Each structure stands twice: as C-alpha cells, then as structure tokens.
C-alpha positions as CSV (number, residue, x, y, z in Angstrom):
1,M,53.6,157.4,251.2
2,D,53.8,153.9,252.6
3,L,55.0,153.5,256.1
4,P,58.1,151.4,257.0
5,K,57.5,147.8,258.0
6,H,60.1,147.5,260.7
7,A,62.7,149.7,262.5
8,Y,65.9,149.0,264.4
9,F,65.0,150.6,267.7
10,Q,66.6,150.4,271.2
11,G,68.9,147.7,270.1
12,K,66.6,145.3,268.2
13,I,64.4,145.1,265.1
14,V,60.7,145.7,266.0
15,P,57.5,146.4,264.0
16,Y,57.5,150.0,263.0
17,S,54.4,150.7,265.1
18,E,56.4,149.9,268.2
19,A,59.3,152.3,267.5
20,K,58.0,155.3,269.5
21,V,59.4,158.1,271.7
22,G,57.8,160.4,274.2
23,V,56.8,163.9,273.4
24,A,59.3,165.2,276.0
25,T,62.3,163.6,274.1
26,H,65.2,166.0,273.9
27,A,65.7,165.6,270.2
28,L,62.0,166.4,269.5
29,N,62.1,169.5,271.5
30,Y,65.5,170.9,270.6
31,G,66.5,169.3,267.2
32,T,69.4,167.4,268.8
33,A,69.5,164.6,266.3
34,V,71.4,163.7,263.2
35,F,70.3,161.6,260.3
36,G,71.4,159.9,257.1
37,G,69.7,159.2,253.9
38,M,70.5,156.5,251.5
39,R,68.7,154.7,248.7
40,G,68.1,151.1,247.8
41,Y,67.5,150.3,244.1
42,W,65.6,147.3,242.9
43,N,66.9,145.5,239.8
44,E,64.1,143.5,238.4
45,E,66.3,141.6,236.0
46,K,68.7,140.5,238.7
47,K,66.0,140.2,241.4
48,T,68.3,142.1,243.7
49,L,68.1,145.2,245.9
50,F,71.3,147.3,245.7
51,V,72.0,149.8,248.5
52,F,74.1,152.7,247.2
53,R,77.4,153.4,249.0
54,P,76.2,152.4,252.5
55,H,79.7,152.6,254.1
56,D,80.2,156.1,252.8
57,H,76.8,157.1,254.1
58,F,77.3,155.6,257.5
59,R,80.8,157.2,257.8
60,R,79.2,160.6,257.2
61,F,76.4,159.7,259.6
62,L,78.9,159.0,262.4
63,N,80.8,162.2,261.7
64,S,77.5,164.1,262.0
65,A,77.0,162.4,265.4
66,R,80.4,163.6,266.5
67,L,79.4,167.1,265.8
68,L,76.6,166.8,268.4
69,C,78.9,165.1,271.0
70,M,77.2,161.7,270.5
71,D,78.8,158.6,271.9
72,L,77.8,155.8,269.5
73,D,79.4,152.5,269.7
74,F,79.1,151.7,266.0
75,T,81.3,151.5,262.9
76,P,80.2,151.9,259.3
77,E,80.6,148.1,259.1
78,S,78.5,147.3,262.1
79,L,75.8,149.7,261.0
80,T,75.8,148.1,257.5
81,G,75.2,144.7,259.3
82,I,72.2,146.1,261.2
83,L,70.9,147.5,257.9
84,L,71.2,144.2,256.2
85,D,69.3,142.4,258.9
86,L,66.6,145.0,258.7
87,L,66.2,144.8,254.9
88,H,66.2,141.0,255.0
89,Q,63.3,141.3,257.4
90,D,61.5,143.9,255.4
91,G,61.9,142.0,252.1
92,Y,61.4,145.0,249.8
93,R,61.3,144.3,246.0
94,Q,61.1,147.9,245.0
95,D,63.1,151.2,245.3
96,I,63.4,152.3,248.9
97,Y,64.7,155.1,251.0
98,I,66.7,154.3,254.2
99,R,66.9,156.6,257.2
100,P,69.4,156.1,260.1
101,L,68.7,158.5,262.9
102,A,70.8,159.2,266.1
103,Y,69.1,161.3,268.7
104,K,69.3,162.6,272.3
105,A,66.8,160.3,274.0
106,D,66.4,161.7,277.5
107,E,63.0,163.1,278.3
108,V,64.2,166.3,280.0
109,V,64.0,170.0,279.7
110,G,67.3,171.9,279.2
111,V,69.4,173.0,276.2
112,R,72.7,171.1,276.0
113,L,74.5,168.3,274.2
114,H,76.3,166.7,277.2
115,D,75.1,164.2,279.8
116,L,72.4,162.9,277.6
117,Q,71.6,159.4,276.4
118,D,72.2,158.8,272.7
119,E,70.0,156.3,270.8
120,L,70.0,154.9,267.3
121,T,67.1,153.9,265.0
122,I,67.1,152.8,261.3
123,F,64.1,152.3,259.1
124,A,63.4,151.9,255.4
125,M,60.3,152.7,253.2
126,P,59.3,152.5,249.6
127,F,60.4,155.7,247.7
128,G,60.3,157.0,244.2
129,Q,61.0,160.5,242.8
130,Y,61.8,163.3,245.1
131,V,61.6,166.1,242.5
132,K,58.8,165.2,240.2
133,N,60.0,167.5,237.4
134,D,63.6,166.1,237.6
135,T,64.4,166.5,233.9
136,N,63.0,170.0,233.4
137,A,63.0,171.8,236.8
138,H,62.3,175.4,237.3
139,V,64.0,176.9,240.4
140,T,64.3,180.3,242.1
141,V,67.0,182.0,244.1
142,S,65.7,181.9,247.7
143,S,65.5,184.9,249.9
144,W,66.7,182.7,252.8
145,R,70.4,182.3,253.4
146,R,72.1,179.0,254.1
147,I,73.2,178.2,257.7
148,D,76.8,178.9,258.4
149,D,79.5,176.5,259.6
150,N,80.0,178.7,262.7
151,A,76.3,178.6,263.5
152,I,75.1,175.1,262.6
153,P,77.5,173.1,260.4
154,A,75.9,172.3,257.1
155,R,78.4,169.5,256.5
156,G,76.5,167.5,259.1
157,K,73.0,166.2,258.6
158,I,71.7,167.8,261.9
159,S,67.9,167.5,262.3
160,G,67.3,171.0,263.7
161,A,69.3,172.6,260.9
162,Y,66.8,171.3,258.3
163,V,64.3,174.0,259.4
164,N,66.5,176.1,257.2
165,S,65.8,173.8,254.3
166,A,62.1,173.6,255.1
167,L,61.7,177.4,255.0
168,I,63.6,177.5,251.6
169,K,61.6,174.6,250.1
170,T,58.1,175.8,251.2
171,D,58.5,179.3,250.0
172,A,59.8,178.1,246.6
173,A,57.0,175.5,246.2
174,R,54.3,178.0,247.2
175,S,55.6,180.4,244.6
176,G,55.3,177.7,241.9
177,F,58.9,176.6,241.6
178,D,60.2,173.0,241.8
179,E,63.2,173.9,244.0
180,A,65.4,176.8,245.1
181,L,69.0,177.8,245.0
182,V,70.4,179.2,248.3
183,L,73.2,181.7,248.8
184,T,75.8,182.0,251.5
185,Q,76.1,185.1,253.6
186,D,78.7,186.3,251.0
187,G,76.2,185.9,248.1
188,H,77.7,182.7,246.5
189,I,75.6,179.7,245.4
190,T,75.8,177.0,248.1
191,E,73.1,174.4,247.6
192,G,69.5,173.7,246.9
193,S,67.1,173.2,249.8
194,A,68.7,169.7,250.3
195,M,70.9,169.0,247.3
196,N,74.3,170.0,245.9
197,V,74.7,172.1,242.8
198,F,76.8,171.8,239.6
199,I,77.0,174.2,236.6
200,M,78.6,173.7,233.2
201,R,80.5,176.7,231.9
202,D,83.0,176.9,229.1
203,G,83.3,173.1,228.9
204,A,84.0,172.6,232.6
205,L,81.8,171.2,235.4
206,I,81.9,173.6,238.4
207,T,80.6,172.9,241.9
208,P,81.0,174.9,245.2
209,P,83.7,173.5,247.5
210,V,83.0,171.9,250.8
211,T,84.0,175.2,252.5
212,E,80.9,177.0,251.1
213,N,78.5,175.6,253.8
214,I,77.4,172.6,251.7
215,L,76.7,169.0,252.7
216,E,79.6,166.9,251.7
217,G,77.4,164.9,249.3
218,I,78.0,161.3,248.4
219,T,76.0,161.6,245.2
220,R,78.0,164.8,244.5
221,R,81.2,162.8,245.0
222,S,79.9,160.1,242.6
223,V,79.0,162.6,239.9
224,I,82.4,164.1,240.1
225,E,83.9,160.7,239.6
226,L,81.6,159.8,236.7
227,A,82.2,163.2,235.0
228,K,86.0,162.8,235.2
229,N,86.3,159.1,234.4
230,E,83.5,158.6,231.9
231,L,83.1,162.0,230.2
232,G,86.6,163.3,230.5
233,L,85.4,166.6,232.0
234,T,87.5,169.0,234.0
235,V,85.8,169.4,237.4
236,I,86.4,172.6,239.3
237,E,85.5,173.2,242.9
238,R,85.2,177.0,243.5
239,P,82.7,179.6,244.6
240,I,79.9,180.3,242.2
241,D,78.4,183.8,241.8
242,R,74.6,184.1,241.7
243,T,74.6,185.5,238.2
244,E,76.6,182.6,236.8
245,V,73.6,180.3,237.0
246,Y,71.8,182.8,234.6
247,I,74.4,182.4,231.9
248,C,75.7,178.8,232.4
249,D,75.2,176.1,229.8
250,E,73.7,173.5,232.2
251,L,72.6,173.3,235.8
252,L,72.3,170.2,237.9
253,M,71.2,169.4,241.4
254,T,72.3,166.2,243.1
255,G,71.5,164.3,246.2
256,T,70.4,160.9,247.6
257,A,66.7,161.9,247.2
258,A,67.0,164.2,244.2
259,Q,69.5,161.9,242.4
260,I,70.5,164.0,239.4
261,T,67.9,166.6,238.7
262,V,68.3,168.8,235.6
263,V,67.3,172.5,236.0
264,T,66.3,174.2,232.8
265,K,65.0,177.5,234.1
266,V,66.1,179.8,236.9
267,D,63.8,182.7,237.9
268,H,62.1,182.5,234.5
269,R,65.4,182.6,232.7
270,P,66.2,179.6,230.5
271,V,69.4,177.6,231.4
272,G,71.4,177.1,228.2
273,T,68.9,176.1,225.5
274,G,66.1,175.7,228.0
275,S,66.1,171.9,227.8
276,M,68.2,169.1,229.2
277,G,71.8,169.3,228.0
278,P,74.2,166.5,226.9
279,V,76.2,166.4,230.2
280,G,73.1,166.1,232.4
281,E,71.6,163.5,230.1
282,A,74.7,161.4,230.1
283,L,75.3,161.7,233.8
284,R,71.7,160.7,234.6
285,K,72.0,157.6,232.4
286,M,75.4,156.5,233.8
287,F,74.3,157.1,237.4
288,G,71.1,155.1,236.8
289,E,73.0,152.2,235.5
290,A,75.6,152.3,238.3
291,V,73.1,152.4,241.2
292,R,71.1,149.5,239.9
293,G,74.1,147.3,239.6
294,N,74.3,147.3,235.8
295,N,77.8,148.7,235.5
296,P,80.6,146.3,236.8
297,K,83.1,149.2,236.9
298,Y,81.1,150.7,239.8
299,A,80.0,147.5,241.5
300,H,82.0,148.6,244.6
301,W,79.5,151.4,245.1
302,N,76.7,149.0,245.8
303,L,75.7,146.5,248.5
304,A,73.6,143.7,247.2
305,V,70.8,142.6,249.6
C-alpha cells in the first residue's frame, strides 16, 4: 500500500514523514483516540476527485471525539476546509482513503481522559478494494461478541475499540472466510468486523437499528435512501436473529471501506440462490454512479476537489 504524501499535523500541512509522535504518547498506549474514514473517488471523464459526504463524516468524527471528552475547536466546515487544502497539495488522480484522527497527545503514564492535550491529524492515501471478494463473499458468524454501548460505545469510531474488530477479522480470515458477522450479547446480528449489515426477507430490506451496538454508518444511511427512493423498497430497522441470515434472500455489508459488499454464503450455507441478487446488484450500481459524481440527483453527497 502506498504511503500518504502529506499530513495535517500540529496545525499545518507537512510531508508525511514529518508527522510523528513519541512512543509514550497516551493514545498509543491506551487507545485514547478517535478516527474517521472517508473515500475520495476519481472520475476520469470529469477529471475530478469527489469526496463522499465529508460534512457527515466530520460531524460523526466530532461526536466520537465528544465521547472521549476531547476539546476540539473545529466544525465540520472547518475540517472540510483543511481537507481540501491537504488534497490540493497531494494532487491525487485516483481513488483514495482519507483518515482524520484525534488523539490524546501527552506523553504520560496514567489511564484517564481528562487533563490531556488533544491533537488532530488528517492524511489521505491511494485505496482500492477493501474486501477483495466483494460480489461473492463467504462469511462466518464470529465467536467474538460486539462491544457494548455501556463498555465502549460502538457508535463512536474509538481507536481502542477496534481491537474487537481486529480479533473478529483475523479469526475469520485465518479460517478461510472473507469476513465475519458479529452478535450482540443478546445473540442478535450487529455488524461485520467493520461494516453494517442488511438482509432482504419477504421483499423488505432489514437492518439492525442504531441501538444494537452498531456504528451509525454513513454508507448505511446512503443505502437506506437509495433503497427507498430508487427501488421503492420498504426498509425496516429491527433486531435480526442469527438464523435469519441463513434463510434470507440477500445479505449485504456496507461501509466506507467495504462500500456495498454482497455476501453469497454464510458458514457454508448459500444465501438465497448462492449468487448476487437483484437488490445488491442494483444498489452497487447506483451507489457507484452516485459517489463518482455521475448522478445529479445525489450531487449534494459529494465534494468536488
């Protein structure tokens, strides 16, 4: 993977090699950081890079920071301005991934969130597929459970919480699966290792509600909008039992990195016909057109660089 060219670091844009922290940094030792993830899509015909829903991403990023008692003097608009300056300097003409990160910057020992300096960095790098087999993924139900809102809130992208995701992903990958589905402590489907989940059953698109220890996904929100507006589907937010994924018609996993990944097999059981279904195919096509700035109806989702 190519490294970033530059980073916004300690209040200015610097070469990426100069954006460094010490090994005693609080966030490195205790996971006291929050991050965001967004994509930029290169449109070759228009010679334009489109960043997907940056204000929404930065709004969620700042909410994550509030969960860790961070005092950041930024707004979604000011963060978007910094991002634009960074991307103009980088000059990418390809698909990219953008990572804002806020972190407890003091080099001290001691577990806490208060009385610590908060810092911000943003960088971008070239990025392609996250799930290589994204039209025919085979997943398993993980033996690990999802973190709970009263332990580490999953609705925030808290760095330390992603050890949970790493345990889930590695065990699935080492067992030969593309991804994993994760259960709540009550045994309901919550997410993948780092993506939201949708199933098609009886003509309706169903997804766990935000109270089921899920990240409040921006791609998830976009898929709901496309499903309702463009496909006329009924979208239901409710708990999903584990066995429902074995008998559903289609299964989708969505996220900034994963985009819209179609799952065709769960624990060696075929999903529906065992191949990509019509809803997944249609949503992938519509989403791809929207994020690359090719659908005027959803132009408000994109920031042209």
